[in-house]
PyMOL Python script that loads the backbone (N, CA, C, O; Angstrom):
from pymol import cmd

cmd.read_pdbstr("""\
ATOM      1  N   UNK A   1      33.213  -5.858  12.724  1.00  0.00           N
ATOM      2  CA  UNK A   1      32.081  -5.687  12.731  1.00  0.00           C
ATOM      3  C   UNK A   1      31.093  -6.486  11.566  1.00  0.00           C
ATOM      4  O   UNK A   1      31.487  -7.085  10.566  1.00  0.00           O
ATOM      5  N   UNK A   2      30.278  -6.375  11.836  1.00  0.00           N
ATOM      6  CA  UNK A   2      28.759  -6.972  10.846  1.00  0.00           C
ATOM      7  C   UNK A   2      28.379  -6.029   9.975  1.00  0.00           C
ATOM      8  O   UNK A   2      28.176  -4.998  10.616  1.00  0.00           O
ATOM      9  N   UNK A   3      28.233  -5.911   9.130  1.00  0.00           N
ATOM     10  CA  UNK A   3      27.802  -5.012   7.413  1.00  0.00           C
ATOM     11  C   UNK A   3      26.371  -4.543   7.686  1.00  0.00           C
ATOM     12  O   UNK A   3      25.933  -3.426   7.410  1.00  0.00           O
ATOM     13  N   UNK A   4      25.778  -5.434   8.200  1.00  0.00           N
ATOM     14  CA  UNK A   4      24.233  -4.919   9.011  1.00  0.00           C
ATOM     15  C   UNK A   4      24.301  -4.130   9.932  1.00  0.00           C
ATOM     16  O   UNK A   4      23.355  -3.360  10.093  1.00  0.00           O
ATOM     17  N   UNK A   5      25.572  -4.070  10.923  1.00  0.00           N
ATOM     18  CA  UNK A   5      25.047  -2.980  11.966  1.00  0.00           C
ATOM     19  C   UNK A   5      25.244  -1.445  11.945  1.00  0.00           C
ATOM     20  O   UNK A   5      24.719  -0.528  12.576  1.00  0.00           O
ATOM     21  N   UNK A   6      26.513  -1.523  10.664  1.00  0.00           N
ATOM     22  CA  UNK A   6      26.217  -0.102  10.886  1.00  0.00           C
ATOM     23  C   UNK A   6      25.646   0.423  10.080  1.00  0.00           C
ATOM     24  O   UNK A   6      26.140   1.478   9.684  1.00  0.00           O
ATOM     25  N   UNK A   7      24.164  -0.111   9.360  1.00  0.00           N
ATOM     26  CA  UNK A   7      23.407   0.252   8.689  1.00  0.00           C
ATOM     27  C   UNK A   7      22.081   0.963   9.655  1.00  0.00           C
ATOM     28  O   UNK A   7      21.873   0.128  10.535  1.00  0.00           O
ATOM     29  N   UNK A   8      21.288   1.932   9.813  1.00  0.00           N
ATOM     30  CA  UNK A   8      19.976   2.422  10.320  1.00  0.00           C
ATOM     31  C   UNK A   8      19.210   1.109   9.928  1.00  0.00           C
ATOM     32  O   UNK A   8      19.012   0.527   8.861  1.00  0.00           O
ATOM     33  N   UNK A   9      18.850   0.877  11.276  1.00  0.00           N
ATOM     34  CA  UNK A   9      17.952  -0.116  11.616  1.00  0.00           C
ATOM     35  C   UNK A   9      16.451  -0.214  10.548  1.00  0.00           C
ATOM     36  O   UNK A   9      15.961  -1.128   9.886  1.00  0.00           O
ATOM     37  N   UNK A  10      16.214   0.671  10.700  1.00  0.00           N
ATOM     38  CA  UNK A  10      15.172   0.362   9.001  1.00  0.00           C
ATOM     39  C   UNK A  10      15.110   0.344   7.709  1.00  0.00           C
ATOM     40  O   UNK A  10      14.152   0.542   6.962  1.00  0.00           O
ATOM     41  N   UNK A  11      16.761  -0.036   7.379  1.00  0.00           N
ATOM     42  CA  UNK A  11      17.047   0.070   6.252  1.00  0.00           C
ATOM     43  C   UNK A  11      18.418  -1.851   6.139  1.00  0.00           C
ATOM     44  O   UNK A  11      19.055  -2.374   5.224  1.00  0.00           O
ATOM     45  N   UNK A  12      18.211  -2.166   7.563  1.00  0.00           N
ATOM     46  CA  UNK A  12      18.605  -2.936   7.656  1.00  0.00           C
ATOM     47  C   UNK A  12      17.441  -4.407   6.519  1.00  0.00           C
ATOM     48  O   UNK A  12      16.223  -4.506   6.661  1.00  0.00           O
ATOM     49  N   UNK A  13      18.184  -5.199   5.641  1.00  0.00           N
ATOM     50  CA  UNK A  13      17.646  -6.360   4.980  1.00  0.00           C
ATOM     51  C   UNK A  13      16.908  -7.098   6.040  1.00  0.00           C
ATOM     52  O   UNK A  13      15.678  -7.057   6.059  1.00  0.00           O
ATOM     53  N   UNK A  14      17.647  -7.832   7.004  1.00  0.00           N
ATOM     54  CA  UNK A  14      16.429  -8.610   7.593  1.00  0.00           C
ATOM     55  C   UNK A  14      15.046  -7.556   8.138  1.00  0.00           C
ATOM     56  O   UNK A  14      13.900  -8.003   8.111  1.00  0.00           O
ATOM     57  N   UNK A  15      15.393  -5.921   8.689  1.00  0.00           N
ATOM     58  CA  UNK A  15      14.016  -5.454   9.161  1.00  0.00           C
ATOM     59  C   UNK A  15      13.471  -5.543   8.365  1.00  0.00           C
ATOM     60  O   UNK A  15      12.582  -6.380   8.517  1.00  0.00           O
ATOM     61  N   UNK A  16      13.494  -4.869   6.993  1.00  0.00           N
ATOM     62  CA  UNK A  16      12.550  -5.349   5.538  1.00  0.00           C
ATOM     63  C   UNK A  16      12.078  -6.330   5.841  1.00  0.00           C
ATOM     64  O   UNK A  16      10.992  -6.541   6.381  1.00  0.00           O
ATOM     65  N   UNK A  17      12.735  -6.906   5.567  1.00  0.00           N
ATOM     66  CA  UNK A  17      11.787  -8.759   5.273  1.00  0.00           C
ATOM     67  C   UNK A  17      10.620  -8.794   6.886  1.00  0.00           C
ATOM     68  O   UNK A  17       9.416  -8.993   6.727  1.00  0.00           O
ATOM     69  N   UNK A  18      11.042  -8.638   7.905  1.00  0.00           N
ATOM     70  CA  UNK A  18      10.137  -8.816   8.962  1.00  0.00           C
ATOM     71  C   UNK A  18       9.275  -7.730   9.518  1.00  0.00           C
ATOM     72  O   UNK A  18       8.583  -7.784  10.535  1.00  0.00           O
ATOM     73  N   UNK A  19       9.481  -6.401   8.408  1.00  0.00           N
ATOM     74  CA  UNK A  19       7.676  -5.407   8.460  1.00  0.00           C
ATOM     75  C   UNK A  19       7.382  -6.023   7.215  1.00  0.00           C
ATOM     76  O   UNK A  19       6.154  -6.090   7.179  1.00  0.00           O
ATOM     77  N   UNK A  20       7.774  -6.424   6.355  1.00  0.00           N
ATOM     78  CA  UNK A  20       7.015  -7.439   5.134  1.00  0.00           C
ATOM     79  C   UNK A  20       5.539  -8.522   5.672  1.00  0.00           C
ATOM     80  O   UNK A  20       4.324  -8.560   5.481  1.00  0.00           O
ATOM     81  N   UNK A  21       6.678  -9.349   6.491  1.00  0.00           N
ATOM     82  CA  UNK A  21       5.492 -10.264   6.926  1.00  0.00           C
ATOM     83  C   UNK A  21       4.755  -9.754   8.134  1.00  0.00           C
ATOM     84  O   UNK A  21       3.579 -10.011   8.392  1.00  0.00           O
ATOM     85  N   UNK A  22       5.729  -8.856   8.993  1.00  0.00           N
ATOM     86  CA  UNK A  22       4.077  -8.192   9.685  1.00  0.00           C
ATOM     87  C   UNK A  22       2.835  -7.677   9.107  1.00  0.00           C
ATOM     88  O   UNK A  22       1.677  -7.770   9.515  1.00  0.00           O
ATOM     89  N   UNK A  23       3.469  -6.951   7.767  1.00  0.00           N
ATOM     90  CA  UNK A  23       2.171  -6.531   7.220  1.00  0.00           C
ATOM     91  C   UNK A  23       1.373  -6.997   6.543  1.00  0.00           C
ATOM     92  O   UNK A  23       0.176  -6.715   6.488  1.00  0.00           O
ATOM     93  N   UNK A  24       2.119  -7.977   5.790  1.00  0.00           N
ATOM     94  CA  UNK A  24       0.991  -9.378   4.943  1.00  0.00           C
ATOM     95  C   UNK A  24       0.122 -10.027   5.931  1.00  0.00           C
ATOM     96  O   UNK A  24      -1.061 -10.255   5.677  1.00  0.00           O
ATOM     97  N   UNK A  25       1.187 -10.622   8.109  1.00  0.00           N
ATOM     98  CA  UNK A  25       0.447 -11.105   8.694  1.00  0.00           C
ATOM     99  C   UNK A  25      -1.042 -10.424   8.873  1.00  0.00           C
ATOM    100  O   UNK A  25      -2.070 -11.029   8.568  1.00  0.00           O
ATOM    101  N   UNK A  26      -1.021  -8.675   9.571  1.00  0.00           N
ATOM    102  CA  UNK A  26      -1.695  -8.115   9.581  1.00  0.00           C
ATOM    103  C   UNK A  26      -2.822  -7.941   8.286  1.00  0.00           C
ATOM    104  O   UNK A  26      -3.964  -7.527   8.484  1.00  0.00           O
ATOM    105  N   UNK A  27      -2.466  -8.206   7.359  1.00  0.00           N
ATOM    106  CA  UNK A  27      -3.706  -7.796   6.716  1.00  0.00           C
ATOM    107  C   UNK A  27      -4.492  -9.478   6.090  1.00  0.00           C
ATOM    108  O   UNK A  27      -5.486  -9.410   5.367  1.00  0.00           O
ATOM    109  N   UNK A  28      -4.037 -10.539   6.389  1.00  0.00           N
ATOM    110  CA  UNK A  28      -4.591 -11.748   6.269  1.00  0.00           C
ATOM    111  C   UNK A  28      -5.512 -11.742   7.892  1.00  0.00           C
ATOM    112  O   UNK A  28      -6.660 -12.168   7.767  1.00  0.00           O
ATOM    113  N   UNK A  29      -5.196 -11.397   9.053  1.00  0.00           N
ATOM    114  CA  UNK A  29      -5.813 -11.351   9.765  1.00  0.00           C
ATOM    115  C   UNK A  29      -6.913 -10.332   9.794  1.00  0.00           C
ATOM    116  O   UNK A  29      -7.791 -10.599  10.614  1.00  0.00           O
ATOM    117  N   UNK A  30      -7.097  -9.154   9.054  1.00  0.00           N
ATOM    118  CA  UNK A  30      -8.152  -8.577   8.812  1.00  0.00           C
ATOM    119  C   UNK A  30      -8.796  -8.834   7.853  1.00  0.00           C
ATOM    120  O   UNK A  30      -9.774  -8.099   7.707  1.00  0.00           O
ATOM    121  N   UNK A  31      -8.658  -9.570   7.137  1.00  0.00           N
ATOM    122  CA  UNK A  31      -9.333 -10.556   5.567  1.00  0.00           C
ATOM    123  C   UNK A  31     -10.346 -11.397   6.215  1.00  0.00           C
ATOM    124  O   UNK A  31     -11.574 -11.333   6.157  1.00  0.00           O
ATOM    125  N   UNK A  32      -9.513 -12.255   6.888  1.00  0.00           N
ATOM    126  CA  UNK A  32     -10.021 -13.317   7.859  1.00  0.00           C
ATOM    127  C   UNK A  32     -10.963 -12.980   8.906  1.00  0.00           C
ATOM    128  O   UNK A  32     -11.895 -13.718   9.228  1.00  0.00           O
ATOM    129  N   UNK A  33     -10.752 -12.044   9.345  1.00  0.00           N
ATOM    130  CA  UNK A  33     -11.994 -11.323  10.167  1.00  0.00           C
ATOM    131  C   UNK A  33     -13.368 -11.476   9.608  1.00  0.00           C
ATOM    132  O   UNK A  33     -14.394 -11.619  10.273  1.00  0.00           O
ATOM    133  N   UNK A  34     -13.298 -11.442   8.675  1.00  0.00           N
ATOM    134  CA  UNK A  34     -14.559 -11.368   7.564  1.00  0.00           C
ATOM    135  C   UNK A  34     -15.294 -12.592   8.187  1.00  0.00           C
ATOM    136  O   UNK A  34     -16.319 -12.356   8.827  1.00  0.00           O
ATOM    137  N   UNK A  35     -14.986 -13.518   8.096  1.00  0.00           N
ATOM    138  CA  UNK A  35     -15.392 -15.060   8.826  1.00  0.00           C
ATOM    139  C   UNK A  35     -16.383 -14.559   9.994  1.00  0.00           C
ATOM    140  O   UNK A  35     -17.590 -14.782   9.910  1.00  0.00           O
ATOM    141  N   UNK A  36     -15.935 -14.011  10.862  1.00  0.00           N
ATOM    142  CA  UNK A  36     -16.034 -13.438  12.268  1.00  0.00           C
ATOM    143  C   UNK A  36     -17.171 -12.987  12.696  1.00  0.00           C
ATOM    144  O   UNK A  36     -18.040 -13.536  13.373  1.00  0.00           O
ATOM    145  N   UNK A  37     -17.057 -11.264  11.958  1.00  0.00           N
ATOM    146  CA  UNK A  37     -17.692 -10.082  11.894  1.00  0.00           C
ATOM    147  C   UNK A  37     -18.525 -10.441  10.874  1.00  0.00           C
ATOM    148  O   UNK A  37     -18.349 -11.177   9.903  1.00  0.00           O
ATOM    149  N   UNK A  38     -19.649  -9.675  11.324  1.00  0.00           N
ATOM    150  CA  UNK A  38     -20.680  -9.925  10.468  1.00  0.00           C
ATOM    151  C   UNK A  38     -21.318  -8.051   9.816  1.00  0.00           C
ATOM    152  O   UNK A  38     -21.967  -7.189  10.409  1.00  0.00           O
ATOM    153  N   UNK A  39     -20.851  -8.078   8.678  1.00  0.00           N
ATOM    154  CA  UNK A  39     -21.115  -6.529   7.648  1.00  0.00           C
ATOM    155  C   UNK A  39     -21.856  -6.454   8.229  1.00  0.00           C
ATOM    156  O   UNK A  39     -22.208  -7.404   8.929  1.00  0.00           O
ATOM    157  N   UNK A  40     -22.543  -5.147   8.235  1.00  0.00           N
ATOM    158  CA  UNK A  40     -23.814  -4.044   8.113  1.00  0.00           C
ATOM    159  C   UNK A  40     -23.859  -3.292   7.411  1.00  0.00           C
ATOM    160  O   UNK A  40     -23.857  -2.125   7.804  1.00  0.00           O
ATOM    161  N   UNK A  41     -23.928  -3.631   5.861  1.00  0.00           N
ATOM    162  CA  UNK A  41     -23.993  -3.059   4.263  1.00  0.00           C
ATOM    163  C   UNK A  41     -24.618  -2.410   4.496  1.00  0.00           C
ATOM    164  O   UNK A  41     -25.582  -2.672   5.215  1.00  0.00           O
ATOM    165  N   UNK A  42     -24.345  -1.033   3.921  1.00  0.00           N
ATOM    166  CA  UNK A  42     -25.040   0.470   3.355  1.00  0.00           C
ATOM    167  C   UNK A  42     -25.495   0.353   2.465  1.00  0.00           C
ATOM    168  O   UNK A  42     -26.702   0.597   2.443  1.00  0.00           O
ATOM    169  N   UNK A  43     -24.860  -0.063   1.263  1.00  0.00           N
ATOM    170  CA  UNK A  43     -24.834  -0.251   0.044  1.00  0.00           C
ATOM    171  C   UNK A  43     -25.225  -1.483  -0.650  1.00  0.00           C
ATOM    172  O   UNK A  43     -25.928  -1.519  -1.660  1.00  0.00           O
ATOM    173  N   UNK A  44     -24.628  -2.672   0.075  1.00  0.00           N
ATOM    174  CA  UNK A  44     -24.880  -4.048  -0.599  1.00  0.00           C
ATOM    175  C   UNK A  44     -23.206  -4.420  -0.797  1.00  0.00           C
ATOM    176  O   UNK A  44     -22.547  -5.095  -0.007  1.00  0.00           O
ATOM    177  N   UNK A  45     -22.858  -3.985  -1.676  1.00  0.00           N
ATOM    178  CA  UNK A  45     -21.711  -4.117  -2.398  1.00  0.00           C
ATOM    179  C   UNK A  45     -20.659  -4.366  -0.917  1.00  0.00           C
ATOM    180  O   UNK A  45     -19.859  -5.296  -0.812  1.00  0.00           O
ATOM    181  N   UNK A  46     -20.865  -3.455  -0.020  1.00  0.00           N
ATOM    182  CA  UNK A  46     -19.771  -3.084   0.815  1.00  0.00           C
ATOM    183  C   UNK A  46     -19.781  -4.231   2.097  1.00  0.00           C
ATOM    184  O   UNK A  46     -19.036  -4.230   3.077  1.00  0.00           O
ATOM    185  N   UNK A  47     -21.065  -5.384   1.706  1.00  0.00           N
ATOM    186  CA  UNK A  47     -21.199  -6.338   2.227  1.00  0.00           C
ATOM    187  C   UNK A  47     -20.340  -7.732   2.044  1.00  0.00           C
ATOM    188  O   UNK A  47     -20.196  -8.619   2.886  1.00  0.00           O
ATOM    189  N   UNK A  48     -19.778  -7.673   0.630  1.00  0.00           N
ATOM    190  CA  UNK A  48     -19.225  -8.723   0.450  1.00  0.00           C
ATOM    191  C   UNK A  48     -17.766  -9.117   1.185  1.00  0.00           C
ATOM    192  O   UNK A  48     -17.134  -8.228   1.756  1.00  0.00           O
ATOM    193  N   UNK A  49     -17.263 -10.501   1.140  1.00  0.00           N
ATOM    194  CA  UNK A  49     -16.365 -11.223   1.532  1.00  0.00           C
ATOM    195  C   UNK A  49     -14.796 -10.252   1.257  1.00  0.00           C
ATOM    196  O   UNK A  49     -14.498 -10.216   0.063  1.00  0.00           O
ATOM    197  N   UNK A  50     -13.984  -9.631   2.031  1.00  0.00           N
ATOM    198  CA  UNK A  50     -12.697  -8.266   1.855  1.00  0.00           C
ATOM    199  C   UNK A  50     -13.017  -7.471   1.531  1.00  0.00           C
ATOM    200  O   UNK A  50     -12.050  -6.795   1.178  1.00  0.00           O
ATOM    201  N   UNK A  51     -14.007  -6.920   1.355  1.00  0.00           N
ATOM    202  CA  UNK A  51     -14.466  -5.740   0.720  1.00  0.00           C
ATOM    203  C   UNK A  51     -13.469  -4.233   0.140  1.00  0.00           C
ATOM    204  O   UNK A  51     -13.153  -3.688  -0.918  1.00  0.00           O
ATOM    205  N   UNK A  52     -13.284  -4.068   1.551  1.00  0.00           N
ATOM    206  CA  UNK A  52     -12.399  -2.795   2.185  1.00  0.00           C
ATOM    207  C   UNK A  52     -11.100  -3.912   1.777  1.00  0.00           C
ATOM    208  O   UNK A  52     -11.093  -3.707   0.563  1.00  0.00           O
ATOM    209  N   UNK A  53     -10.265  -4.707   1.948  1.00  0.00           N
ATOM    210  CA  UNK A  53      -9.560  -4.948   1.643  1.00  0.00           C
ATOM    211  C   UNK A  53      -9.303  -4.428  -0.214  1.00  0.00           C
ATOM    212  O   UNK A  53      -8.885  -3.380  -0.706  1.00  0.00           O
ATOM    213  N   UNK A  54      -9.700  -5.501  -0.722  1.00  0.00           N
ATOM    214  CA  UNK A  54      -9.815  -5.172  -3.089  1.00  0.00           C
ATOM    215  C   UNK A  54     -10.456  -3.841  -2.643  1.00  0.00           C
ATOM    216  O   UNK A  54      -9.903  -3.171  -3.515  1.00  0.00           O
ATOM    217  N   UNK A  55     -11.269  -2.838  -1.895  1.00  0.00           N
ATOM    218  CA  UNK A  55     -11.107  -1.714  -1.973  1.00  0.00           C
ATOM    219  C   UNK A  55     -10.318  -0.688  -2.141  1.00  0.00           C
ATOM    220  O   UNK A  55     -10.040   0.048  -3.087  1.00  0.00           O
ATOM    221  N   UNK A  56     -10.006  -0.779  -1.032  1.00  0.00           N
ATOM    222  CA  UNK A  56      -8.439  -0.192  -0.455  1.00  0.00           C
ATOM    223  C   UNK A  56      -7.449  -0.351  -2.004  1.00  0.00           C
ATOM    224  O   UNK A  56      -7.016   0.516  -2.762  1.00  0.00           O
ATOM    225  N   UNK A  57      -7.359  -1.699  -2.030  1.00  0.00           N
ATOM    226  CA  UNK A  57      -5.829  -2.076  -3.271  1.00  0.00           C
ATOM    227  C   UNK A  57      -6.344  -1.453  -4.448  1.00  0.00           C
ATOM    228  O   UNK A  57      -5.626  -0.675  -5.076  1.00  0.00           O
ATOM    229  N   UNK A  58      -7.877  -1.791  -4.931  1.00  0.00           N
ATOM    230  CA  UNK A  58      -8.311  -0.801  -6.142  1.00  0.00           C
ATOM    231  C   UNK A  58      -8.331   0.667  -6.512  1.00  0.00           C
ATOM    232  O   UNK A  58      -8.404   1.181  -7.628  1.00  0.00           O
ATOM    233  N   UNK A  59      -8.240   1.272  -5.201  1.00  0.00           N
ATOM    234  CA  UNK A  59      -8.444   2.715  -4.936  1.00  0.00           C
ATOM    235  C   UNK A  59      -7.237   3.004  -5.105  1.00  0.00           C
ATOM    236  O   UNK A  59      -7.021   3.854  -5.969  1.00  0.00           O
ATOM    237  N   UNK A  60      -6.109   2.454  -4.404  1.00  0.00           N
ATOM    238  CA  UNK A  60      -4.448   2.925  -5.012  1.00  0.00           C
ATOM    239  C   UNK A  60      -4.114   2.878  -5.862  1.00  0.00           C
ATOM    240  O   UNK A  60      -3.309   3.657  -6.373  1.00  0.00           O
ATOM    241  N   UNK A  61      -4.561   2.031  -6.294  1.00  0.00           N
ATOM    242  CA  UNK A  61      -4.212   1.531  -7.857  1.00  0.00           C
ATOM    243  C   UNK A  61      -4.879   2.642  -8.504  1.00  0.00           C
ATOM    244  O   UNK A  61      -3.956   3.424  -8.735  1.00  0.00           O
ATOM    245  N   UNK A  62      -5.770   3.073  -8.856  1.00  0.00           N
ATOM    246  CA  UNK A  62      -6.452   4.306  -8.926  1.00  0.00           C
ATOM    247  C   UNK A  62      -6.138   5.396  -9.225  1.00  0.00           C
ATOM    248  O   UNK A  62      -6.225   6.024 -10.280  1.00  0.00           O
ATOM    249  N   UNK A  63      -5.440   5.821  -7.453  1.00  0.00           N
ATOM    250  CA  UNK A  63      -4.609   6.915  -7.563  1.00  0.00           C
ATOM    251  C   UNK A  63      -3.021   6.968  -8.079  1.00  0.00           C
ATOM    252  O   UNK A  63      -2.336   7.936  -8.408  1.00  0.00           O
ATOM    253  N   UNK A  64      -2.730   5.636  -8.022  1.00  0.00           N
ATOM    254  CA  UNK A  64      -1.461   5.504  -9.070  1.00  0.00           C
ATOM    255  C   UNK A  64      -0.967   5.821 -10.560  1.00  0.00           C
ATOM    256  O   UNK A  64       0.056   6.229 -11.110  1.00  0.00           O
ATOM    257  N   UNK A  65      -2.354   5.376 -10.935  1.00  0.00           N
ATOM    258  CA  UNK A  65      -2.695   5.791 -11.929  1.00  0.00           C
ATOM    259  C   UNK A  65      -3.025   6.735 -12.743  1.00  0.00           C
ATOM    260  O   UNK A  65      -2.690   6.800 -13.925  1.00  0.00           O
ATOM    261  N   UNK A  66      -3.879   7.721 -11.982  1.00  0.00           N
ATOM    262  CA  UNK A  66      -4.258   8.599 -12.392  1.00  0.00           C
ATOM    263  C   UNK A  66      -3.149   9.814 -11.504  1.00  0.00           C
ATOM    264  O   UNK A  66      -3.741  10.883 -11.351  1.00  0.00           O
ATOM    265  N   UNK A  67      -2.159   9.815 -11.106  1.00  0.00           N
ATOM    266  CA  UNK A  67      -1.330  10.897 -10.820  1.00  0.00           C
ATOM    267  C   UNK A  67      -0.099  10.047 -12.052  1.00  0.00           C
ATOM    268  O   UNK A  67       1.053  10.391 -11.787  1.00  0.00           O
ATOM    269  N   UNK A  68      -0.150   9.460 -12.775  1.00  0.00           N
ATOM    270  CA  UNK A  68       0.928   8.628 -13.380  1.00  0.00           C
ATOM    271  C   UNK A  68       0.317  10.227 -14.593  1.00  0.00           C
ATOM    272  O   UNK A  68       0.957  11.272 -14.718  1.00  0.00           O
ATOM    273  N   UNK A  69      -1.377   9.819 -15.472  1.00  0.00           N
ATOM    274  CA  UNK A  69      -1.214  10.443 -16.459  1.00  0.00           C
ATOM    275  C   UNK A  69      -1.751  11.868 -15.833  1.00  0.00           C
ATOM    276  O   UNK A  69      -2.147  12.607 -16.734  1.00  0.00           O
ATOM    277  N   UNK A  70      -1.858  12.411 -14.585  1.00  0.00           N
ATOM    278  CA  UNK A  70      -1.558  13.914 -14.460  1.00  0.00           C
ATOM    279  C   UNK A  70      -0.330  14.329 -14.583  1.00  0.00           C
ATOM    280  O   UNK A  70      -0.268  15.535 -14.819  1.00  0.00           O
ATOM    281  N   UNK A  71       0.807  13.717 -14.505  1.00  0.00           N
ATOM    282  CA  UNK A  71       2.129  14.678 -14.462  1.00  0.00           C
ATOM    283  C   UNK A  71       2.623  14.771 -15.656  1.00  0.00           C
ATOM    284  O   UNK A  71       3.540  15.506 -16.023  1.00  0.00           O
ATOM    285  N   UNK A  72       1.618  13.533 -16.670  1.00  0.00           N
ATOM    286  CA  UNK A  72       1.727  13.768 -18.528  1.00  0.00           C
ATOM    287  C   UNK A  72       1.845  15.563 -18.768  1.00  0.00           C
ATOM    288  O   UNK A  72       2.665  16.230 -19.399  1.00  0.00           O
ATOM    289  N   UNK A  73       0.908  15.869 -18.141  1.00  0.00           N
ATOM    290  CA  UNK A  73       0.766  17.998 -18.338  1.00  0.00           C
ATOM    291  C   UNK A  73       1.232  18.512 -16.965  1.00  0.00           C
ATOM    292  O   UNK A  73       1.449  19.706 -16.763  1.00  0.00           O
ATOM    293  N   UNK A  74       1.318  17.931 -16.399  1.00  0.00           N
ATOM    294  CA  UNK A  74       2.075  18.900 -15.471  1.00  0.00           C
ATOM    295  C   UNK A  74       3.862  19.072 -15.264  1.00  0.00           C
ATOM    296  O   UNK A  74       4.594  19.994 -14.901  1.00  0.00           O
ATOM    297  N   UNK A  75       4.049  17.814 -15.659  1.00  0.00           N
ATOM    298  CA  UNK A  75       6.032  18.033 -16.005  1.00  0.00           C
ATOM    299  C   UNK A  75       6.742  18.751 -16.549  1.00  0.00           C
ATOM    300  O   UNK A  75       6.479  19.143 -17.686  1.00  0.00           O
ATOM    301  N   UNK A  76       7.768  19.102 -15.937  1.00  0.00           N
ATOM    302  CA  UNK A  76       8.653  20.653 -17.330  1.00  0.00           C
ATOM    303  C   UNK A  76       9.660  19.884 -17.047  1.00  0.00           C
ATOM    304  O   UNK A  76       9.956  19.103 -16.143  1.00  0.00           O
ATOM    305  N   UNK A  77      10.306  20.419 -18.386  1.00  0.00           N
ATOM    306  CA  UNK A  77      11.567  19.895 -18.594  1.00  0.00           C
ATOM    307  C   UNK A  77      12.658  19.825 -17.601  1.00  0.00           C
ATOM    308  O   UNK A  77      12.696  20.226 -16.438  1.00  0.00           O
ATOM    309  N   UNK A  78      13.572  19.195 -18.362  1.00  0.00           N
ATOM    310  CA  UNK A  78      14.864  18.821 -17.183  1.00  0.00           C
ATOM    311  C   UNK A  78      15.494  20.669 -16.933  1.00  0.00           C
ATOM    312  O   UNK A  78      15.906  21.245 -15.926  1.00  0.00           O
ATOM    313  N   UNK A  79      15.315  21.103 -18.279  1.00  0.00           N
ATOM    314  CA  UNK A  79      16.077  22.761 -18.276  1.00  0.00           C
ATOM    315  C   UNK A  79      15.608  23.470 -17.182  1.00  0.00           C
ATOM    316  O   UNK A  79      16.384  24.350 -16.809  1.00  0.00           O
ATOM    317  N   UNK A  80      14.406  23.341 -16.447  1.00  0.00           N
ATOM    318  CA  UNK A  80      13.169  24.315 -16.591  1.00  0.00           C
ATOM    319  C   UNK A  80      14.081  26.002 -15.379  1.00  0.00           C
ATOM    320  O   UNK A  80      14.017  27.231 -15.405  1.00  0.00           O
ATOM    321  N   UNK A  81      14.883  24.807 -14.430  1.00  0.00           N
ATOM    322  CA  UNK A  81      15.312  25.821 -13.344  1.00  0.00           C
ATOM    323  C   UNK A  81      16.795  26.388 -14.342  1.00  0.00           C
ATOM    324  O   UNK A  81      17.291  27.379 -13.806  1.00  0.00           O
ATOM    325  N   UNK A  82      17.211  26.147 -15.056  1.00  0.00           N
ATOM    326  CA  UNK A  82      18.250  26.192 -16.413  1.00  0.00           C
ATOM    327  C   UNK A  82      18.083  27.921 -17.487  1.00  0.00           C
ATOM    328  O   UNK A  82      18.778  28.782 -18.025  1.00  0.00           O
ATOM    329  N   UNK A  83      16.975  27.622 -17.299  1.00  0.00           N
ATOM    330  CA  UNK A  83      16.630  28.585 -18.296  1.00  0.00           C
ATOM    331  C   UNK A  83      16.272  30.451 -17.429  1.00  0.00           C
ATOM    332  O   UNK A  83      15.960  31.410 -18.134  1.00  0.00           O
TER     333      UNK A  83
END
""", "prot")
cmd.dss("prot")
cmd.show_as("cartoon", "prot")
cmd.util.cbc("prot")
cmd.orient("prot")
């Protein structure tokens, strides 16, 4: 038997590679759609090329950084439940 046949299909390396490729393909198609679709900008900046792609990326990074900062104040010691 093959080693990969025993794993769940979502954790197989071949499936993970396929999902990454499909995801990047969808992202590329959506960014390239900006050449074809005319944006109706409400604020000016949202009419820039690839706005929703880079805005989503920056928002995601901001949420990650904020959660790391918030964790500094909310984390507990490892022995919290032992006390």
